[in-house]
Backbone as numpy.savetxt, mean C-alpha at the origin, in Angstrom:
# Nx Ny Nz CAx CAy CAz Cx Cy Cz
5.03 -6.39 27.00 5.31 -5.12 26.33 6.12 -5.41 25.07
5.57 -5.03 23.93 6.27 -5.19 22.66 7.26 -4.05 22.44
8.23 -4.29 21.59 9.11 -3.20 21.19 8.38 -2.25 20.23
7.59 -2.82 19.29 6.93 -1.98 18.30 5.65 -2.63 17.80
4.70 -1.77 17.48 3.52 -2.16 16.71 3.65 -1.45 15.38
3.60 -2.21 14.31 3.64 -1.64 12.97 2.22 -1.69 12.43
1.70 -0.54 12.08 0.34 -0.45 11.55 0.46 -0.31 10.04
0.08 -1.38 9.35 0.17 -1.41 7.89 1.02 -2.58 7.45
0.40 -3.53 6.73 1.10 -4.75 6.37 1.46 -4.87 4.91
1.64 -3.74 4.23 2.11 -3.78 2.85 3.62 -3.91 2.82
4.23 -3.67 1.66 5.69 -3.81 1.54 6.48 -2.99 2.56
6.07 -1.77 2.85 6.82 -0.94 3.81 6.71 -1.52 5.22
5.51 -1.89 5.64 5.32 -2.46 6.97 6.03 -3.78 7.13
5.95 -4.63 6.10 6.64 -5.93 6.19 8.15 -5.76 6.19
8.66 -4.79 5.43 10.11 -4.54 5.43 10.56 -4.08 6.81
9.77 -3.20 7.43 10.11 -2.74 8.78 10.07 -3.90 9.77
9.05 -4.75 9.66 8.95 -5.91 10.55 10.13 -6.85 10.36
10.56 -7.03 9.12 11.70 -7.88 8.84 12.97 -7.33 9.49
13.19 -6.04 9.33 14.37 -5.41 9.92 14.36 -5.54 11.44
13.22 -5.26 12.05 13.13 -5.34 13.51 13.22 -6.79 13.99
12.62 -7.70 13.27 12.71 -9.12 13.63 14.14 -9.62 13.59
14.89 -9.17 12.59 16.30 -9.58 12.48 17.14 -8.98 13.60
16.63 -7.94 14.24 17.32 -7.34 15.38 16.76 -7.87 16.71
16.00 -8.95 16.65 15.41 -9.59 17.83 14.48 -8.67 18.59
13.81 -7.79 17.90 12.80 -6.92 18.52 11.45 -7.61 18.45
10.64 -7.44 19.49 9.29 -8.00 19.50 8.36 -7.04 18.77
7.65 -7.59 17.79 6.87 -6.75 16.88 5.50 -7.37 16.62
4.49 -6.53 16.60 3.18 -6.92 16.08 2.98 -6.15 14.79
2.77 -6.86 13.70 2.46 -6.26 12.41 0.94 -6.35 12.24
0.27 -5.21 12.33 -1.18 -5.15 12.19 -1.52 -4.83 10.74
-2.11 -5.79 10.07 -2.37 -5.70 8.64 -3.87 -5.83 8.40
-4.49 -4.77 7.89 -5.93 -4.81 7.64 -6.29 -5.72 6.48
-5.29 -6.03 5.64 -5.56 -6.84 4.46 -6.15 -6.04 3.31
-6.20 -4.72 3.46 -6.80 -3.84 2.45 -5.73 -3.10 1.66
-4.82 -3.80 1.05 -3.73 -3.17 0.33 -4.19 -2.28 -0.81
-3.52 -1.15 -0.99 -3.88 -0.19 -2.02 -3.88 -0.83 -3.41
-2.93 -1.71 -3.65 -2.80 -2.29 -4.99 -3.56 -3.61 -5.15
-4.38 -3.96 -4.20 -5.11 -5.23 -4.26 -5.92 -5.41 -5.54
-6.56 -4.38 -6.10 -7.33 -4.60 -7.33 -6.48 -4.85 -8.57
-5.21 -4.49 -8.53 -4.35 -4.62 -9.71 -3.99 -6.07 -9.96
-3.73 -6.38 -11.23 -3.31 -7.73 -11.59 -1.88 -8.02 -11.16
-1.06 -6.96 -11.09 0.37 -7.17 -10.81 0.96 -5.94 -10.16
2.01 -6.17 -9.39 2.83 -5.11 -8.80 4.00 -4.88 -9.75
4.30 -3.63 -10.02 5.43 -3.31 -10.89 6.40 -2.40 -10.15
7.61 -2.32 -10.68 8.68 -1.51 -10.09 9.11 -2.01 -8.72
8.97 -3.29 -8.49 9.43 -3.89 -7.24 10.49 -4.90 -7.65
11.74 -4.55 -7.47 12.86 -5.33 -7.96 12.75 -6.80 -7.54
12.96 -7.67 -8.44 12.89 -9.13 -8.36 11.46 -9.66 -8.32
10.47 -8.78 -8.23 9.07 -9.22 -8.19 8.20 -8.44 -9.16
8.80 -7.81 -10.17 8.03 -7.06 -11.15 7.04 -8.01 -11.83
5.77 -7.66 -11.82 4.74 -8.48 -12.44 4.08 -9.47 -11.50
4.47 -9.48 -10.24 3.89 -10.40 -9.26 2.51 -9.91 -8.83
1.52 -10.78 -8.76 0.21 -10.36 -8.24 0.35 -9.85 -6.79
-0.40 -8.79 -6.44 -0.27 -8.22 -5.09 -0.47 -9.24 -3.96
-1.45 -10.10 -4.09 -1.69 -11.09 -3.03 -0.50 -12.04 -2.89
0.11 -12.38 -3.99 1.29 -13.27 -3.94 2.46 -12.57 -3.26
2.66 -11.29 -3.55 3.75 -10.54 -2.92 3.55 -10.49 -1.41
2.32 -10.28 -0.97 2.04 -10.26 0.47 2.28 -11.64 1.08
1.92 -12.69 0.36 2.15 -14.05 0.83 3.65 -14.33 0.98
4.43 -13.91 0.01 5.89 -14.08 0.10 6.45 -13.32 1.29
5.95 -12.12 1.53 6.40 -11.34 2.68 6.08 -12.02 4.00
4.86 -12.54 4.10 4.49 -13.26 5.33 5.37 -14.50 5.52
5.69 -15.18 4.43 6.58 -16.35 4.52 7.95 -15.94 5.05
8.48 -14.82 4.55 9.78 -14.33 5.04 9.71 -14.02 6.53
8.63 -13.38 6.97 8.51 -12.98 8.37 8.35 -14.18 9.31
7.83 -15.27 8.81 7.62 -16.46 9.64 8.92 -17.02 10.21
10.05 -16.67 9.61 11.35 -17.15 10.09 11.81 -16.43 11.37
11.12 -15.38 11.76 11.54 -14.56 12.90 10.52 -14.68 14.02
10.87 -15.41 15.07 9.90 -15.71 16.13 9.44 -14.49 16.93
10.14 -13.38 16.83 9.74 -12.18 17.57 8.75 -11.31 16.79
8.42 -11.73 15.56 7.48 -10.96 14.73 6.16 -11.73 14.65
5.08 -11.05 15.04 3.75 -11.62 14.91 2.98 -10.82 13.86
2.44 -11.50 12.88 1.61 -10.88 11.85 0.16 -11.21 12.15
-0.70 -10.18 12.22 -2.12 -10.42 12.44 -2.91 -9.66 11.38
-3.95 -10.31 10.87 -4.89 -9.61 10.00 -5.89 -8.94 10.92
-5.66 -7.66 11.16 -6.46 -6.90 12.11 -6.28 -5.42 11.83
-7.17 -4.63 12.37 -7.03 -3.17 12.30 -6.83 -2.64 13.71
-6.07 -1.56 13.80 -5.93 -0.84 15.06 -7.06 0.17 15.08
-7.97 0.02 16.05 -9.14 0.91 16.10 -8.91 2.14 16.96
-7.97 2.05 17.89 -7.61 3.25 18.66 -6.17 3.10 19.15
-5.58 4.24 19.37 -4.17 4.28 19.76 -4.00 5.46 20.70
-3.29 5.24 21.79 -3.02 6.38 22.69 -1.66 6.21 23.36
-1.07 7.35 23.63 0.22 7.37 24.34 -0.08 7.41 25.83
0.56 6.54 26.56 0.35 6.47 28.01 1.36 7.35 28.73
1.10 7.59 30.00 1.92 8.52 30.78 3.38 8.10 30.87
3.66 6.82 30.84 5.05 6.37 30.98 5.74 6.20 29.61
5.27 6.96 28.63 5.89 7.03 27.31 5.88 5.73 26.52
4.86 4.93 26.70 4.65 3.83 25.77 3.23 3.95 25.23
2.83 3.03 24.38 1.59 3.18 23.65 0.66 2.00 23.92
-0.62 2.29 23.83 -1.65 1.28 23.95 -2.47 1.30 22.66
-2.57 0.14 22.04 -3.36 0.00 20.82 -4.50 -0.96 21.09
-5.68 -0.62 20.60 -6.83 -1.51 20.68 -7.07 -2.04 19.27
-7.13 -3.37 19.16 -7.35 -4.02 17.88 -8.84 -4.22 17.64
-9.21 -4.52 16.41 -10.63 -4.60 16.06 -11.39 -5.70 16.79
-10.69 -6.67 17.37 -11.37 -7.71 18.16 -11.43 -7.35 19.65
-10.98 -6.12 19.99 -10.99 -5.67 21.38 -9.71 -5.94 22.15
-8.79 -6.69 21.57 -7.51 -6.97 22.22 -6.75 -5.66 22.44
-6.15 -5.52 23.60 -5.33 -4.35 23.93 -3.87 -4.79 23.93
-3.03 -4.05 23.21 -1.62 -4.38 23.07 -0.82 -3.14 23.42
0.29 -3.33 24.14 1.16 -2.20 24.50 2.52 -2.36 23.85
3.09 -1.21 23.51 4.42 -1.23 22.88 5.19 0.05 23.22
6.49 -0.05 23.05 7.36 1.11 23.28 7.29 2.11 22.12
7.07 1.58 20.90 7.07 2.43 19.70 5.92 2.04 18.78
5.50 3.00 17.96 4.51 2.79 16.92 5.15 3.20 15.60
4.98 2.37 14.60 5.45 2.72 13.26 4.24 2.68 12.33
3.93 3.83 11.73 2.82 3.90 10.79 3.34 3.63 9.39
2.83 2.58 8.79 3.20 2.21 7.42 1.91 1.95 6.64
0.97 2.85 6.82 -0.37 2.65 6.27 -0.48 2.98 4.80
0.53 3.61 4.22 0.46 3.92 2.80 -0.60 4.93 2.48
-1.13 4.82 1.27 -2.12 5.77 0.78 -3.43 5.06 0.48
-4.47 5.84 0.41 -5.78 5.34 -0.02 -6.20 6.20 -1.20
-6.51 5.56 -2.31 -6.91 6.30 -3.50 -8.32 6.84 -3.35
-8.50 8.10 -3.73 -9.83 8.70 -3.80 -10.21 8.72 -5.27
-11.15 7.85 -5.63 -11.52 7.69 -7.03 -12.40 8.84 -7.49
-12.27 9.22 -8.77 -13.16 10.24 -9.31 -14.60 9.76 -9.26
-15.52 10.68 -9.11 -16.94 10.36 -9.03 -17.49 10.18 -10.44
-17.10 9.07 -11.07 -17.55 8.74 -12.42 -18.06 7.31 -12.43
-19.19 7.10 -13.08 -19.75 5.75 -13.17 -18.73 4.81 -13.80
-18.55 3.65 -13.18 -17.71 2.61 -13.73 -16.25 2.64 -13.33
-15.78 3.74 -12.75 -14.35 3.84 -12.41 -13.96 2.81 -11.36
-14.79 2.61 -10.36 -14.44 1.65 -9.29 -14.24 0.24 -9.85
-15.06 -0.15 -10.82 -14.94 -1.48 -11.40 -13.70 -1.61 -12.28
-13.23 -0.50 -12.84 -12.06 -0.51 -13.72 -10.75 -0.29 -12.96
-10.86 0.15 -11.69 -9.68 0.54 -10.93 -8.72 -0.64 -10.78
-7.48 -0.41 -11.17 -6.45 -1.44 -11.10 -6.45 -2.38 -12.29
-7.43 -2.24 -13.18 -7.51 -3.08 -14.38 -7.21 -2.26 -15.63
-7.94 -1.15 -15.82 -7.68 -0.26 -16.95 -7.79 1.20 -16.57
-8.04 1.48 -15.31 -7.99 2.84 -14.77 -6.95 2.80 -13.65
-5.96 3.69 -13.74 -4.81 3.59 -12.85 -4.45 4.92 -12.21
-3.63 4.86 -11.19 -3.18 6.03 -10.46 -1.73 6.41 -10.76
-0.94 5.53 -11.35 0.50 5.76 -11.38 1.13 5.32 -12.69
1.77 6.25 -13.41 2.41 5.87 -14.66 3.62 4.94 -14.45
4.23 5.00 -13.30 5.39 4.14 -13.03 4.94 2.72 -12.71
3.76 2.59 -12.15 3.23 1.26 -11.82 2.57 0.59 -13.02
1.91 1.36 -13.88 1.10 0.75 -14.93 1.31 1.34 -16.32
2.12 2.37 -16.45 2.29 3.02 -17.74 2.87 2.12 -18.82
3.85 1.33 -18.47 4.49 0.48 -19.46 3.48 -0.47 -20.11
2.59 -1.02 -19.29 1.58 -1.96 -19.81 0.56 -1.25 -20.70
0.45 0.07 -20.59 -0.49 0.83 -21.43 0.19 1.36 -22.70
1.45 1.04 -22.89 2.20 1.53 -24.05 1.46 1.21 -25.35
1.35 2.23 -26.21 0.74 2.06 -27.51 -0.77 2.04 -27.50
-1.38 2.12 -26.34 -2.84 2.11 -26.24 -3.36 3.53 -26.08
-4.65 3.70 -26.18 -5.26 5.00 -25.91 -5.15 5.26 -24.41
-4.75 6.48 -24.07 -4.64 6.87 -22.67 -5.39 8.18 -22.48
-6.16 8.25 -21.42 -6.86 9.48 -21.05 -6.45 9.85 -19.63
-6.22 11.12 -19.42 -5.92 11.65 -18.09 -7.09 12.54 -17.70
-7.60 12.35 -16.48 -8.73 13.14 -16.00 -8.24 14.31 -15.16
-8.74 15.52 -15.47 -8.46 16.69 -14.64 -7.80 17.80 -15.42
-7.93 19.01 -14.90 -7.37 20.18 -15.57 -6.30 20.87 -14.73
-6.01 20.32 -13.56 -5.01 20.93 -12.69 -3.63 20.82 -13.35
-2.71 21.72 -13.00 -1.37 21.68 -13.62 -0.69 20.31 -13.51
-0.86 19.60 -12.39 -0.21 18.29 -12.27 -0.82 17.27 -13.23
-2.10 17.42 -13.57 -2.74 16.52 -14.54 -2.20 16.80 -15.95
-2.00 18.08 -16.26 -1.43 18.44 -17.57 -0.01 17.88 -17.67
0.78 18.01 -16.60 2.13 17.44 -16.60 2.10 15.93 -16.76
1.13 15.28 -16.12 1.00 13.84 -16.25 0.69 13.45 -17.70
-0.22 14.17 -18.32 -0.55 13.88 -19.72 0.68 14.06 -20.61
1.44 15.10 -20.38 2.67 15.31 -21.16 3.66 14.17 -20.91
3.79 13.77 -19.67 4.69 12.66 -19.33 4.25 11.37 -20.02
2.96 11.09 -19.99 2.45 9.85 -20.57 2.51 9.83 -22.09
2.73 10.97 -22.71 2.82 11.00 -24.17 4.02 10.18 -24.67
4.95 9.88 -23.81 6.06 9.00 -24.21 5.62 7.54 -24.31
4.45 7.22 -23.74 3.93 5.86 -23.78 3.02 5.62 -24.98
2.44 6.68 -25.51 1.46 6.52 -26.58 1.37 7.79 -27.42
0.93 7.63 -28.64 0.63 8.78 -29.49 -0.85 9.11 -29.48
-1.62 8.38 -28.71 -3.08 8.55 -28.67 -3.47 8.98 -27.24
-3.27 10.26 -26.95 -3.44 10.81 -25.59 -4.60 11.79 -25.58
-5.42 11.73 -24.54 -6.49 12.70 -24.34 -6.39 13.25 -22.92
-6.54 14.54 -22.79 -6.63 15.19 -21.47 -8.09 15.60 -21.31
-8.77 14.96 -20.40 -10.21 15.20 -20.17 -10.33 16.18 -19.01
-10.65 17.42 -19.33 -10.63 18.49 -18.34 -11.96 18.72 -17.66
-12.99 18.02 -18.09 -14.31 18.21 -17.48 -14.92 19.56 -17.83
-14.57 20.06 -18.99 -15.15 21.32 -19.48 -14.18 22.45 -19.39
């Protein structure tokens, strides 16, 4: 019986695993390997690692976790999860392995829903972005376009005007 299963092996999941490992808790960190920022060239706004490639940041995190014998990192997905009658949890991993734990911590982050436009998927994380705090600085002085007409898109375009004088708000008509 593990103390915790952490579902999600990005920075939040690895930080939680580190904290629990330092407290001598038995932990399984289930990491699908499908990090949200994987397509990007670099992670930004991460103190001491600004500009680090996402895969390198994950590698450094795994290296840190290796020092704690009670933390197991697996590249796997949790395919089902259920609470058992005695108040613990059963997780089934993608290889069919069944693991039980006292607690579950979801650190799955977000999944971007890309606009239905030709070419966006290929540009995602390279020149099409989701976050001005993650990628705005690198776009400084360049042409920037914001897609959408919703109030939050208009606010985003106004916010990004501090990065460039060449701003377009593409409202789709």
